[in-house]
Every structure is written in C-alpha cells, then in structure tokens.
PDB file with SEQRES, HELIX, SHEET and CRYST1 records, atoms N, CA, C and O in Angstrom:
SEQRES   1 A   84  MET GLU LYS GLY PRO GLY ASP LEU ALA ALA LEU GLY PHE          
SEQRES   2 A   84  GLU GLU ALA MET GLY ARG LEU GLU GLN VAL VAL ARG ARG          
SEQRES   3 A   84  LEU GLU SER GLY GLU VAL THR LEU GLU GLU SER LEU ALA          
SEQRES   4 A   84  LEU PHE GLU GLU GLY ILE ALA LEU ALA ARG LEU CYS GLN          
SEQRES   5 A   84  ARG ARG LEU ASP GLU ALA GLU GLY ARG ILE GLU GLN LEU          
SEQRES   6 A   84  LEU ASP VAL GLY PRO GLU GLY PRO VAL THR ALA PRO PHE          
SEQRES   7 A   84  HIS LEU PRO ARG GLU GLY                                      
HELIX    1 AA1 PRO A    5  ALA A    9  1                                   5    
HELIX    2 AA2 PHE A   13  SER A   29  1                                  17    
HELIX    3 AA3 LEU A   34  LEU A   65  1                                  32    
SHEET    1 AA1 2 VAL A  68  GLY A  69  0                                        
SHEET    2 AA1 2 GLY A  72  PRO A  73 -1                                        
CRYST1    1.000    1.000    1.000  90.00  90.00  90.00 P 1           1          
ATOM      1  N   MET A   1     -31.943  15.453  33.322  1.00  0.00           N  
ATOM      2  CA  MET A   1     -30.661  14.795  33.010  1.00  0.00           C  
ATOM      3  C   MET A   1     -29.631  15.936  32.646  1.00  0.00           C  
ATOM      4  O   MET A   1     -29.753  16.520  31.569  1.00  0.00           O  
ATOM      5  N   GLU A   2     -28.717  16.231  33.440  1.00  0.00           N  
ATOM      6  CA  GLU A   2     -27.775  17.264  33.184  1.00  0.00           C  
ATOM      7  C   GLU A   2     -26.589  16.731  32.621  1.00  0.00           C  
ATOM      8  O   GLU A   2     -26.126  15.666  33.029  1.00  0.00           O  
ATOM      9  N   LYS A   3     -26.033  17.427  31.664  1.00  0.00           N  
ATOM     10  CA  LYS A   3     -24.885  16.988  30.906  1.00  0.00           C  
ATOM     11  C   LYS A   3     -23.504  17.714  31.323  1.00  0.00           C  
ATOM     12  O   LYS A   3     -23.524  18.887  31.697  1.00  0.00           O  
ATOM     13  N   GLY A   4     -22.436  17.059  31.255  1.00  0.00           N  
ATOM     14  CA  GLY A   4     -21.140  17.644  31.584  1.00  0.00           C  
ATOM     15  C   GLY A   4     -20.633  18.399  30.400  1.00  0.00           C  
ATOM     16  O   GLY A   4     -21.126  18.233  29.285  1.00  0.00           O  
ATOM     17  N   PRO A   5     -19.602  19.270  30.645  1.00  0.00           N  
ATOM     18  CA  PRO A   5     -19.090  20.087  29.558  1.00  0.00           C  
ATOM     19  C   PRO A   5     -18.649  19.327  28.296  1.00  0.00           C  
ATOM     20  O   PRO A   5     -18.803  19.841  27.188  1.00  0.00           O  
ATOM     21  N   GLY A   6     -18.084  18.066  28.456  1.00  0.00           N  
ATOM     22  CA  GLY A   6     -17.714  17.312  27.352  1.00  0.00           C  
ATOM     23  C   GLY A   6     -18.931  16.862  26.509  1.00  0.00           C  
ATOM     24  O   GLY A   6     -18.888  16.856  25.279  1.00  0.00           O  
ATOM     25  N   ASP A   7     -20.018  16.487  27.222  1.00  0.00           N  
ATOM     26  CA  ASP A   7     -21.233  16.091  26.523  1.00  0.00           C  
ATOM     27  C   ASP A   7     -21.839  17.231  25.700  1.00  0.00           C  
ATOM     28  O   ASP A   7     -22.360  17.051  24.599  1.00  0.00           O  
ATOM     29  N   LEU A   8     -21.735  18.423  26.313  1.00  0.00           N  
ATOM     30  CA  LEU A   8     -22.349  19.565  25.615  1.00  0.00           C  
ATOM     31  C   LEU A   8     -21.678  19.930  24.335  1.00  0.00           C  
ATOM     32  O   LEU A   8     -22.354  20.344  23.394  1.00  0.00           O  
ATOM     33  N   ALA A   9     -20.355  19.798  24.247  1.00  0.00           N  
ATOM     34  CA  ALA A   9     -19.540  20.116  23.066  1.00  0.00           C  
ATOM     35  C   ALA A   9     -20.060  19.302  21.870  1.00  0.00           C  
ATOM     36  O   ALA A   9     -19.950  19.748  20.728  1.00  0.00           O  
ATOM     37  N   ALA A  10     -20.629  18.103  22.127  1.00  0.00           N  
ATOM     38  CA  ALA A  10     -21.001  17.241  21.048  1.00  0.00           C  
ATOM     39  C   ALA A  10     -22.383  17.613  20.531  1.00  0.00           C  
ATOM     40  O   ALA A  10     -22.783  17.120  19.476  1.00  0.00           O  
ATOM     41  N   LEU A  11     -23.106  18.437  21.208  1.00  0.00           N  
ATOM     42  CA  LEU A  11     -24.421  18.788  20.723  1.00  0.00           C  
ATOM     43  C   LEU A  11     -24.407  19.807  19.565  1.00  0.00           C  
ATOM     44  O   LEU A  11     -23.596  20.733  19.528  1.00  0.00           O  
ATOM     45  N   GLY A  12     -25.365  19.586  18.600  1.00  0.00           N  
ATOM     46  CA  GLY A  12     -25.620  20.441  17.595  1.00  0.00           C  
ATOM     47  C   GLY A  12     -26.407  21.605  18.080  1.00  0.00           C  
ATOM     48  O   GLY A  12     -26.879  21.588  19.217  1.00  0.00           O  
ATOM     49  N   PHE A  13     -26.584  22.666  17.240  1.00  0.00           N  
ATOM     50  CA  PHE A  13     -27.245  23.849  17.629  1.00  0.00           C  
ATOM     51  C   PHE A  13     -28.686  23.569  18.011  1.00  0.00           C  
ATOM     52  O   PHE A  13     -29.119  24.093  19.037  1.00  0.00           O  
ATOM     53  N   GLU A  14     -29.486  22.769  17.260  1.00  0.00           N  
ATOM     54  CA  GLU A  14     -30.789  22.539  17.612  1.00  0.00           C  
ATOM     55  C   GLU A  14     -30.962  21.806  18.856  1.00  0.00           C  
ATOM     56  O   GLU A  14     -31.868  22.126  19.625  1.00  0.00           O  
ATOM     57  N   GLU A  15     -30.111  20.779  19.136  1.00  0.00           N  
ATOM     58  CA  GLU A  15     -30.116  20.022  20.405  1.00  0.00           C  
ATOM     59  C   GLU A  15     -29.835  20.929  21.498  1.00  0.00           C  
ATOM     60  O   GLU A  15     -30.556  20.893  22.495  1.00  0.00           O  
ATOM     61  N   ALA A  16     -28.788  21.801  21.412  1.00  0.00           N  
ATOM     62  CA  ALA A  16     -28.374  22.616  22.532  1.00  0.00           C  
ATOM     63  C   ALA A  16     -29.523  23.636  22.825  1.00  0.00           C  
ATOM     64  O   ALA A  16     -29.819  23.927  23.984  1.00  0.00           O  
ATOM     65  N   MET A  17     -30.139  24.153  21.778  1.00  0.00           N  
ATOM     66  CA  MET A  17     -31.224  25.173  21.959  1.00  0.00           C  
ATOM     67  C   MET A  17     -32.415  24.491  22.613  1.00  0.00           C  
ATOM     68  O   MET A  17     -33.016  25.053  23.529  1.00  0.00           O  
ATOM     69  N   GLY A  18     -32.779  23.260  22.150  1.00  0.00           N  
ATOM     70  CA  GLY A  18     -33.827  22.580  22.905  1.00  0.00           C  
ATOM     71  C   GLY A  18     -33.605  22.238  24.262  1.00  0.00           C  
ATOM     72  O   GLY A  18     -34.516  22.297  25.087  1.00  0.00           O  
ATOM     73  N   ARG A  19     -32.365  21.856  24.567  1.00  0.00           N  
ATOM     74  CA  ARG A  19     -32.003  21.624  26.120  1.00  0.00           C  
ATOM     75  C   ARG A  19     -32.048  22.954  26.817  1.00  0.00           C  
ATOM     76  O   ARG A  19     -32.535  23.009  27.946  1.00  0.00           O  
ATOM     77  N   LEU A  20     -31.588  24.004  26.244  1.00  0.00           N  
ATOM     78  CA  LEU A  20     -31.613  25.294  26.896  1.00  0.00           C  
ATOM     79  C   LEU A  20     -33.053  25.669  27.179  1.00  0.00           C  
ATOM     80  O   LEU A  20     -33.345  26.152  28.273  1.00  0.00           O  
ATOM     81  N   GLU A  21     -34.007  25.459  26.200  1.00  0.00           N  
ATOM     82  CA  GLU A  21     -35.396  25.706  26.517  1.00  0.00           C  
ATOM     83  C   GLU A  21     -35.936  24.888  27.719  1.00  0.00           C  
ATOM     84  O   GLU A  21     -36.731  25.362  28.531  1.00  0.00           O  
ATOM     85  N   GLN A  22     -35.471  23.687  27.771  1.00  0.00           N  
ATOM     86  CA  GLN A  22     -35.944  22.856  28.996  1.00  0.00           C  
ATOM     87  C   GLN A  22     -35.429  23.385  30.212  1.00  0.00           C  
ATOM     88  O   GLN A  22     -36.148  23.454  31.209  1.00  0.00           O  
ATOM     89  N   VAL A  23     -34.171  23.787  30.213  1.00  0.00           N  
ATOM     90  CA  VAL A  23     -33.507  24.372  31.436  1.00  0.00           C  
ATOM     91  C   VAL A  23     -34.313  25.667  31.883  1.00  0.00           C  
ATOM     92  O   VAL A  23     -34.605  25.854  33.064  1.00  0.00           O  
ATOM     93  N   VAL A  24     -34.628  26.478  30.945  1.00  0.00           N  
ATOM     94  CA  VAL A  24     -35.338  27.667  31.280  1.00  0.00           C  
ATOM     95  C   VAL A  24     -36.701  27.385  31.848  1.00  0.00           C  
ATOM     96  O   VAL A  24     -37.128  28.029  32.807  1.00  0.00           O  
ATOM     97  N   ARG A  25     -37.413  26.394  31.243  1.00  0.00           N  
ATOM     98  CA  ARG A  25     -38.713  26.070  31.783  1.00  0.00           C  
ATOM     99  C   ARG A  25     -38.640  25.510  33.201  1.00  0.00           C  
ATOM    100  O   ARG A  25     -39.472  25.840  34.046  1.00  0.00           O  
ATOM    101  N   ARG A  26     -37.636  24.657  33.463  1.00  0.00           N  
ATOM    102  CA  ARG A  26     -37.440  24.181  34.775  1.00  0.00           C  
ATOM    103  C   ARG A  26     -37.227  25.276  35.795  1.00  0.00           C  
ATOM    104  O   ARG A  26     -37.864  25.332  36.847  1.00  0.00           O  
ATOM    105  N   LEU A  27     -36.249  26.190  35.412  1.00  0.00           N  
ATOM    106  CA  LEU A  27     -36.044  27.336  36.312  1.00  0.00           C  
ATOM    107  C   LEU A  27     -37.253  28.145  36.588  1.00  0.00           C  
ATOM    108  O   LEU A  27     -37.582  28.461  37.731  1.00  0.00           O  
ATOM    109  N   GLU A  28     -37.917  28.478  35.512  1.00  0.00           N  
ATOM    110  CA  GLU A  28     -39.107  29.317  35.651  1.00  0.00           C  
ATOM    111  C   GLU A  28     -40.268  28.710  36.411  1.00  0.00           C  
ATOM    112  O   GLU A  28     -41.144  29.403  36.927  1.00  0.00           O  
ATOM    113  N   SER A  29     -40.237  27.301  36.464  1.00  0.00           N  
ATOM    114  CA  SER A  29     -41.328  26.553  37.186  1.00  0.00           C  
ATOM    115  C   SER A  29     -41.292  26.911  38.689  1.00  0.00           C  
ATOM    116  O   SER A  29     -42.325  26.909  39.358  1.00  0.00           O  
ATOM    117  N   GLY A  30     -40.094  27.216  39.201  1.00  0.00           N  
ATOM    118  CA  GLY A  30     -40.008  27.448  40.601  1.00  0.00           C  
ATOM    119  C   GLY A  30     -40.104  26.207  41.492  1.00  0.00           C  
ATOM    120  O   GLY A  30     -40.195  26.297  42.716  1.00  0.00           O  
ATOM    121  N   GLU A  31     -40.082  25.096  40.859  1.00  0.00           N  
ATOM    122  CA  GLU A  31     -40.200  23.817  41.576  1.00  0.00           C  
ATOM    123  C   GLU A  31     -38.847  23.064  41.733  1.00  0.00           C  
ATOM    124  O   GLU A  31     -38.836  21.839  41.854  1.00  0.00           O  
ATOM    125  N   VAL A  32     -37.777  23.760  41.732  1.00  0.00           N  
ATOM    126  CA  VAL A  32     -36.433  23.098  41.951  1.00  0.00           C  
ATOM    127  C   VAL A  32     -35.777  23.808  43.201  1.00  0.00           C  
ATOM    128  O   VAL A  32     -36.018  24.969  43.534  1.00  0.00           O  
ATOM    129  N   THR A  33     -34.943  22.976  43.824  1.00  0.00           N  
ATOM    130  CA  THR A  33     -34.264  23.502  44.997  1.00  0.00           C  
ATOM    131  C   THR A  33     -33.170  24.498  44.614  1.00  0.00           C  
ATOM    132  O   THR A  33     -32.838  24.620  43.435  1.00  0.00           O  
ATOM    133  N   LEU A  34     -32.645  25.161  45.524  1.00  0.00           N  
ATOM    134  CA  LEU A  34     -31.582  26.200  45.292  1.00  0.00           C  
ATOM    135  C   LEU A  34     -30.433  25.498  44.573  1.00  0.00           C  
ATOM    136  O   LEU A  34     -29.965  25.982  43.543  1.00  0.00           O  
ATOM    137  N   GLU A  35     -29.980  24.379  45.096  1.00  0.00           N  
ATOM    138  CA  GLU A  35     -28.841  23.587  44.439  1.00  0.00           C  
ATOM    139  C   GLU A  35     -29.152  23.268  43.008  1.00  0.00           C  
ATOM    140  O   GLU A  35     -28.320  23.496  42.130  1.00  0.00           O  
ATOM    141  N   GLU A  36     -30.375  22.726  42.737  1.00  0.00           N  
ATOM    142  CA  GLU A  36     -30.733  22.404  41.404  1.00  0.00           C  
ATOM    143  C   GLU A  36     -30.770  23.496  40.533  1.00  0.00           C  
ATOM    144  O   GLU A  36     -30.438  23.386  39.353  1.00  0.00           O  
ATOM    145  N   SER A  37     -31.229  24.752  41.136  1.00  0.00           N  
ATOM    146  CA  SER A  37     -31.334  25.976  40.280  1.00  0.00           C  
ATOM    147  C   SER A  37     -30.055  26.418  39.889  1.00  0.00           C  
ATOM    148  O   SER A  37     -29.889  26.885  38.762  1.00  0.00           O  
ATOM    149  N   LEU A  38     -29.033  26.310  40.788  1.00  0.00           N  
ATOM    150  CA  LEU A  38     -27.598  26.722  40.550  1.00  0.00           C  
ATOM    151  C   LEU A  38     -27.018  25.817  39.465  1.00  0.00           C  
ATOM    152  O   LEU A  38     -26.351  26.283  38.541  1.00  0.00           O  
ATOM    153  N   ALA A  39     -27.273  24.558  39.588  1.00  0.00           N  
ATOM    154  CA  ALA A  39     -26.725  23.595  38.548  1.00  0.00           C  
ATOM    155  C   ALA A  39     -27.399  23.893  37.269  1.00  0.00           C  
ATOM    156  O   ALA A  39     -26.714  23.926  36.247  1.00  0.00           O  
ATOM    157  N   LEU A  40     -28.729  24.124  37.213  1.00  0.00           N  
ATOM    158  CA  LEU A  40     -29.448  24.385  35.951  1.00  0.00           C  
ATOM    159  C   LEU A  40     -28.926  25.680  35.324  1.00  0.00           C  
ATOM    160  O   LEU A  40     -28.748  25.761  34.109  1.00  0.00           O  
ATOM    161  N   PHE A  41     -28.690  26.669  36.147  1.00  0.00           N  
ATOM    162  CA  PHE A  41     -28.158  27.967  35.713  1.00  0.00           C  
ATOM    163  C   PHE A  41     -26.906  27.759  35.076  1.00  0.00           C  
ATOM    164  O   PHE A  41     -26.736  28.230  33.951  1.00  0.00           O  
ATOM    165  N   GLU A  42     -25.940  27.071  35.683  1.00  0.00           N  
ATOM    166  CA  GLU A  42     -24.632  26.820  35.100  1.00  0.00           C  
ATOM    167  C   GLU A  42     -24.727  26.072  33.724  1.00  0.00           C  
ATOM    168  O   GLU A  42     -24.022  26.389  32.766  1.00  0.00           O  
ATOM    169  N   GLU A  43     -25.614  25.094  33.695  1.00  0.00           N  
ATOM    170  CA  GLU A  43     -25.791  24.428  32.428  1.00  0.00           C  
ATOM    171  C   GLU A  43     -26.314  25.321  31.336  1.00  0.00           C  
ATOM    172  O   GLU A  43     -25.874  25.306  30.186  1.00  0.00           O  
ATOM    173  N   GLY A  44     -27.309  26.121  31.782  1.00  0.00           N  
ATOM    174  CA  GLY A  44     -27.953  27.149  30.837  1.00  0.00           C  
ATOM    175  C   GLY A  44     -26.935  28.130  30.260  1.00  0.00           C  
ATOM    176  O   GLY A  44     -26.963  28.504  29.088  1.00  0.00           O  
ATOM    177  N   ILE A  45     -26.025  28.525  31.170  1.00  0.00           N  
ATOM    178  CA  ILE A  45     -25.033  29.518  30.623  1.00  0.00           C  
ATOM    179  C   ILE A  45     -24.062  28.752  29.548  1.00  0.00           C  
ATOM    180  O   ILE A  45     -23.762  29.291  28.483  1.00  0.00           O  
ATOM    181  N   ALA A  46     -23.630  27.544  29.891  1.00  0.00           N  
ATOM    182  CA  ALA A  46     -22.863  26.754  29.022  1.00  0.00           C  
ATOM    183  C   ALA A  46     -23.519  26.502  27.696  1.00  0.00           C  
ATOM    184  O   ALA A  46     -22.898  26.562  26.635  1.00  0.00           O  
ATOM    185  N   LEU A  47     -24.858  26.203  27.797  1.00  0.00           N  
ATOM    186  CA  LEU A  47     -25.635  26.016  26.519  1.00  0.00           C  
ATOM    187  C   LEU A  47     -25.814  27.265  25.677  1.00  0.00           C  
ATOM    188  O   LEU A  47     -25.757  27.249  24.448  1.00  0.00           O  
ATOM    189  N   ALA A  48     -26.029  28.336  26.399  1.00  0.00           N  
ATOM    190  CA  ALA A  48     -26.173  29.605  25.674  1.00  0.00           C  
ATOM    191  C   ALA A  48     -24.859  29.934  24.990  1.00  0.00           C  
ATOM    192  O   ALA A  48     -24.871  30.342  23.829  1.00  0.00           O  
ATOM    193  N   ARG A  49     -23.749  29.779  25.647  1.00  0.00           N  
ATOM    194  CA  ARG A  49     -22.437  30.035  24.966  1.00  0.00           C  
ATOM    195  C   ARG A  49     -22.218  29.012  23.773  1.00  0.00           C  
ATOM    196  O   ARG A  49     -21.721  29.360  22.701  1.00  0.00           O  
ATOM    197  N   LEU A  50     -22.582  27.876  24.020  1.00  0.00           N  
ATOM    198  CA  LEU A  50     -22.433  26.895  22.884  1.00  0.00           C  
ATOM    199  C   LEU A  50     -23.327  27.367  21.656  1.00  0.00           C  
ATOM    200  O   LEU A  50     -22.897  27.468  20.508  1.00  0.00           O  
ATOM    201  N   CYS A  51     -24.565  27.627  22.035  1.00  0.00           N  
ATOM    202  CA  CYS A  51     -25.382  28.080  20.824  1.00  0.00           C  
ATOM    203  C   CYS A  51     -24.793  29.347  20.118  1.00  0.00           C  
ATOM    204  O   CYS A  51     -24.811  29.434  18.891  1.00  0.00           O  
ATOM    205  N   GLN A  52     -24.290  30.295  20.889  1.00  0.00           N  
ATOM    206  CA  GLN A  52     -23.702  31.488  20.221  1.00  0.00           C  
ATOM    207  C   GLN A  52     -22.454  31.066  19.444  1.00  0.00           C  
ATOM    208  O   GLN A  52     -22.200  31.598  18.363  1.00  0.00           O  
ATOM    209  N   ARG A  53     -21.669  30.119  19.975  1.00  0.00           N  
ATOM    210  CA  ARG A  53     -20.445  29.663  19.146  1.00  0.00           C  
ATOM    211  C   ARG A  53     -20.888  28.982  17.901  1.00  0.00           C  
ATOM    212  O   ARG A  53     -20.272  29.180  16.854  1.00  0.00           O  
ATOM    213  N   ARG A  54     -21.977  28.145  17.951  1.00  0.00           N  
ATOM    214  CA  ARG A  54     -22.464  27.557  16.762  1.00  0.00           C  
ATOM    215  C   ARG A  54     -22.939  28.533  15.734  1.00  0.00           C  
ATOM    216  O   ARG A  54     -22.690  28.375  14.539  1.00  0.00           O  
ATOM    217  N   LEU A  55     -23.651  29.583  16.219  1.00  0.00           N  
ATOM    218  CA  LEU A  55     -24.147  30.606  15.356  1.00  0.00           C  
ATOM    219  C   LEU A  55     -22.935  31.345  14.649  1.00  0.00           C  
ATOM    220  O   LEU A  55     -22.922  31.584  13.441  1.00  0.00           O  
ATOM    221  N   ASP A  56     -21.964  31.666  15.489  1.00  0.00           N  
ATOM    222  CA  ASP A  56     -20.741  32.388  15.010  1.00  0.00           C  
ATOM    223  C   ASP A  56     -20.121  31.571  13.828  1.00  0.00           C  
ATOM    224  O   ASP A  56     -19.770  32.092  12.769  1.00  0.00           O  
ATOM    225  N   GLU A  57     -20.019  30.209  14.124  1.00  0.00           N  
ATOM    226  CA  GLU A  57     -19.434  29.304  13.163  1.00  0.00           C  
ATOM    227  C   GLU A  57     -20.213  29.319  11.860  1.00  0.00           C  
ATOM    228  O   GLU A  57     -19.639  29.317  10.772  1.00  0.00           O  
ATOM    229  N   ALA A  58     -21.550  29.333  11.995  1.00  0.00           N  
ATOM    230  CA  ALA A  58     -22.361  29.310  10.795  1.00  0.00           C  
ATOM    231  C   ALA A  58     -22.217  30.579  10.024  1.00  0.00           C  
ATOM    232  O   ALA A  58     -22.173  30.566   8.793  1.00  0.00           O  
ATOM    233  N   GLU A  59     -22.138  31.763  10.781  1.00  0.00           N  
ATOM    234  CA  GLU A  59     -21.906  32.984  10.113  1.00  0.00           C  
ATOM    235  C   GLU A  59     -20.639  33.002   9.271  1.00  0.00           C  
ATOM    236  O   GLU A  59     -20.604  33.496   8.144  1.00  0.00           O  
ATOM    237  N   GLY A  60     -19.575  32.423   9.895  1.00  0.00           N  
ATOM    238  CA  GLY A  60     -18.205  32.415   9.249  1.00  0.00           C  
ATOM    239  C   GLY A  60     -18.306  31.517   8.018  1.00  0.00           C  
ATOM    240  O   GLY A  60     -17.664  31.828   7.015  1.00  0.00           O  
ATOM    241  N   ARG A  61     -19.045  30.461   8.026  1.00  0.00           N  
ATOM    242  CA  ARG A  61     -19.124  29.570   6.791  1.00  0.00           C  
ATOM    243  C   ARG A  61     -19.931  30.259   5.722  1.00  0.00           C  
ATOM    244  O   ARG A  61     -19.664  30.090   4.532  1.00  0.00           O  
ATOM    245  N   ILE A  62     -20.935  31.051   6.137  1.00  0.00           N  
ATOM    246  CA  ILE A  62     -21.741  31.785   5.121  1.00  0.00           C  
ATOM    247  C   ILE A  62     -20.870  32.745   4.423  1.00  0.00           C  
ATOM    248  O   ILE A  62     -20.844  32.844   3.196  1.00  0.00           O  
ATOM    249  N   GLU A  63     -20.106  33.502   5.290  1.00  0.00           N  
ATOM    250  CA  GLU A  63     -19.177  34.516   4.567  1.00  0.00           C  
ATOM    251  C   GLU A  63     -18.116  33.852   3.684  1.00  0.00           C  
ATOM    252  O   GLU A  63     -17.720  34.395   2.653  1.00  0.00           O  
ATOM    253  N   GLN A  64     -17.679  32.707   4.096  1.00  0.00           N  
ATOM    254  CA  GLN A  64     -16.711  32.009   3.199  1.00  0.00           C  
ATOM    255  C   GLN A  64     -17.323  31.524   1.880  1.00  0.00           C  
ATOM    256  O   GLN A  64     -16.614  31.412   0.879  1.00  0.00           O  
ATOM    257  N   LEU A  65     -18.605  31.241   1.866  1.00  0.00           N  
ATOM    258  CA  LEU A  65     -19.194  30.707   0.702  1.00  0.00           C  
ATOM    259  C   LEU A  65     -19.596  31.760  -0.280  1.00  0.00           C  
ATOM    260  O   LEU A  65     -19.969  31.432  -1.407  1.00  0.00           O  
ATOM    261  N   LEU A  66     -19.536  33.045   0.105  1.00  0.00           N  
ATOM    262  CA  LEU A  66     -19.904  34.150  -0.921  1.00  0.00           C  
ATOM    263  C   LEU A  66     -18.859  34.186  -1.995  1.00  0.00           C  
ATOM    264  O   LEU A  66     -17.711  33.797  -1.778  1.00  0.00           O  
ATOM    265  N   ASP A  67     -19.272  34.671  -3.200  1.00  0.00           N  
ATOM    266  CA  ASP A  67     -18.420  34.810  -4.312  1.00  0.00           C  
ATOM    267  C   ASP A  67     -17.197  35.702  -4.013  1.00  0.00           C  
ATOM    268  O   ASP A  67     -17.212  36.576  -3.146  1.00  0.00           O  
ATOM    269  N   VAL A  68     -16.172  35.426  -4.770  1.00  0.00           N  
ATOM    270  CA  VAL A  68     -14.999  36.268  -4.796  1.00  0.00           C  
ATOM    271  C   VAL A  68     -15.117  37.273  -5.935  1.00  0.00           C  
ATOM    272  O   VAL A  68     -15.278  36.910  -7.100  1.00  0.00           O  
ATOM    273  N   GLY A  69     -15.030  38.554  -5.557  1.00  0.00           N  
ATOM    274  CA  GLY A  69     -15.126  39.556  -6.556  1.00  0.00           C  
ATOM    275  C   GLY A  69     -13.751  39.919  -7.097  1.00  0.00           C  
ATOM    276  O   GLY A  69     -12.747  39.370  -6.643  1.00  0.00           O  
ATOM    277  N   PRO A  70     -13.687  40.825  -8.050  1.00  0.00           N  
ATOM    278  CA  PRO A  70     -12.492  41.180  -8.662  1.00  0.00           C  
ATOM    279  C   PRO A  70     -11.421  41.786  -7.637  1.00  0.00           C  
ATOM    280  O   PRO A  70     -10.215  41.744  -7.879  1.00  0.00           O  
ATOM    281  N   GLU A  71     -11.878  42.271  -6.640  1.00  0.00           N  
ATOM    282  CA  GLU A  71     -10.962  42.949  -5.640  1.00  0.00           C  
ATOM    283  C   GLU A  71     -10.746  42.012  -4.427  1.00  0.00           C  
ATOM    284  O   GLU A  71     -10.239  42.439  -3.390  1.00  0.00           O  
ATOM    285  N   GLY A  72     -11.132  40.755  -4.574  1.00  0.00           N  
ATOM    286  CA  GLY A  72     -10.963  39.869  -3.515  1.00  0.00           C  
ATOM    287  C   GLY A  72     -12.290  39.264  -2.943  1.00  0.00           C  
ATOM    288  O   GLY A  72     -13.345  39.378  -3.567  1.00  0.00           O  
ATOM    289  N   PRO A  73     -12.212  38.637  -1.779  1.00  0.00           N  
ATOM    290  CA  PRO A  73     -13.485  38.086  -1.280  1.00  0.00           C  
ATOM    291  C   PRO A  73     -14.435  39.061  -1.014  1.00  0.00           C  
ATOM    292  O   PRO A  73     -14.101  40.149  -0.546  1.00  0.00           O  
ATOM    293  N   VAL A  74     -15.664  38.760  -1.282  1.00  0.00           N  
ATOM    294  CA  VAL A  74     -16.790  39.601  -1.054  1.00  0.00           C  
ATOM    295  C   VAL A  74     -17.589  39.016   0.199  1.00  0.00           C  
ATOM    296  O   VAL A  74     -18.084  37.892   0.122  1.00  0.00           O  
ATOM    297  N   THR A  75     -17.695  39.698   1.214  1.00  0.00           N  
ATOM    298  CA  THR A  75     -18.501  39.247   2.335  1.00  0.00           C  
ATOM    299  C   THR A  75     -19.607  40.199   2.638  1.00  0.00           C  
ATOM    300  O   THR A  75     -19.482  41.396   2.377  1.00  0.00           O  
ATOM    301  N   ALA A  76     -20.663  39.719   3.169  1.00  0.00           N  
ATOM    302  CA  ALA A  76     -21.874  40.467   3.588  1.00  0.00           C  
ATOM    303  C   ALA A  76     -22.367  39.908   4.799  1.00  0.00           C  
ATOM    304  O   ALA A  76     -22.313  38.692   4.986  1.00  0.00           O  
ATOM    305  N   PRO A  77     -22.865  40.729   5.677  1.00  0.00           N  
ATOM    306  CA  PRO A  77     -23.435  40.230   6.878  1.00  0.00           C  
ATOM    307  C   PRO A  77     -24.685  39.461   6.638  1.00  0.00           C  
ATOM    308  O   PRO A  77     -25.434  39.781   5.715  1.00  0.00           O  
ATOM    309  N   PHE A  78     -24.953  38.423   7.457  1.00  0.00           N  
ATOM    310  CA  PHE A  78     -26.094  37.617   7.293  1.00  0.00           C  
ATOM    311  C   PHE A  78     -27.068  37.981   8.422  1.00  0.00           C  
ATOM    312  O   PHE A  78     -26.689  37.900   9.591  1.00  0.00           O  
ATOM    313  N   HIS A  79     -28.259  38.363   8.124  1.00  0.00           N  
ATOM    314  CA  HIS A  79     -29.156  38.670   9.189  1.00  0.00           C  
ATOM    315  C   HIS A  79     -30.474  37.984   9.039  1.00  0.00           C  
ATOM    316  O   HIS A  79     -31.095  38.066   7.979  1.00  0.00           O  
ATOM    317  N   LEU A  80     -30.954  37.259  10.137  1.00  0.00           N  
ATOM    318  CA  LEU A  80     -32.157  36.558  10.156  1.00  0.00           C  
ATOM    319  C   LEU A  80     -33.352  37.652  10.346  1.00  0.00           C  
ATOM    320  O   LEU A  80     -33.217  38.629  11.083  1.00  0.00           O  
ATOM    321  N   PRO A  81     -34.406  37.412   9.681  1.00  0.00           N  
ATOM    322  CA  PRO A  81     -35.511  38.340   9.894  1.00  0.00           C  
ATOM    323  C   PRO A  81     -36.014  38.267  11.276  1.00  0.00           C  
ATOM    324  O   PRO A  81     -36.099  37.163  11.813  1.00  0.00           O  
ATOM    325  N   ARG A  82     -36.375  39.400  11.938  1.00  0.00           N  
ATOM    326  CA  ARG A  82     -36.826  39.421  13.279  1.00  0.00           C  
ATOM    327  C   ARG A  82     -38.326  38.938  13.405  1.00  0.00           C  
ATOM    328  O   ARG A  82     -39.169  39.272  12.573  1.00  0.00           O  
ATOM    329  N   GLU A  83     -38.596  38.183  14.426  1.00  0.00           N  
ATOM    330  CA  GLU A  83     -39.953  37.741  14.640  1.00  0.00           C  
ATOM    331  C   GLU A  83     -40.622  38.776  15.461  1.00  0.00           C  
ATOM    332  O   GLU A  83     -39.979  39.409  16.298  1.00  0.00           O  
ATOM    333  N   GLY A  84     -41.828  38.967  15.267  1.00  0.00           N  
ATOM    334  CA  GLY A  84     -42.513  39.978  16.075  1.00  0.00           C  
ATOM    335  C   GLY A  84     -43.709  40.544  15.495  1.00  0.00           C  
ATOM    336  O   GLY A  84     -44.346  41.401  16.108  1.00  0.00           O  
TER     337      GLY A  84                                                      
END                                                                             
C-alpha cells in the first residue's frame, strides 16, 4: 500500500520509519517489477526525508527546552548513543 505525499506528511516518526523499513525489505527481496521498484524507491526517499525532518524538529525542541543561563539561552547538541 503506497501513500501519496499528503498521506506521508501525517505520519509520525515511528510510523514513517516502520514504513521505510517495509519499503527497503520489498526492494531487497528482488520480487518486484521495475515500475514497482521505482515507485518504492520514490516513496522510500520521501519517507527518509520525512524521518530526517522529524528528527531535526525533535532536536530543535530539545534545544529550546534547555535552561537559560545568565548570558542567554544555553544549547547543547543532543547525540544518541551509537549501536554497535
């Protein structure tokens, strides 16, 4: 089930990431036609961009929530621990 651009914008991060994982699995299966592959690739790119946008928004919110110091707002980068 492929979603249009308007449908994608309504997805939260977890939903978009889950759908992106499904798209990747389908592409990696090698069991889709060229046309299906192109459509899935386009959807995957849109989903990846949406996920990045959601992460950027979350990072911005985290920075806004940090305390204000005597010299103005204090921001610090937020880094997730690397898996591995």
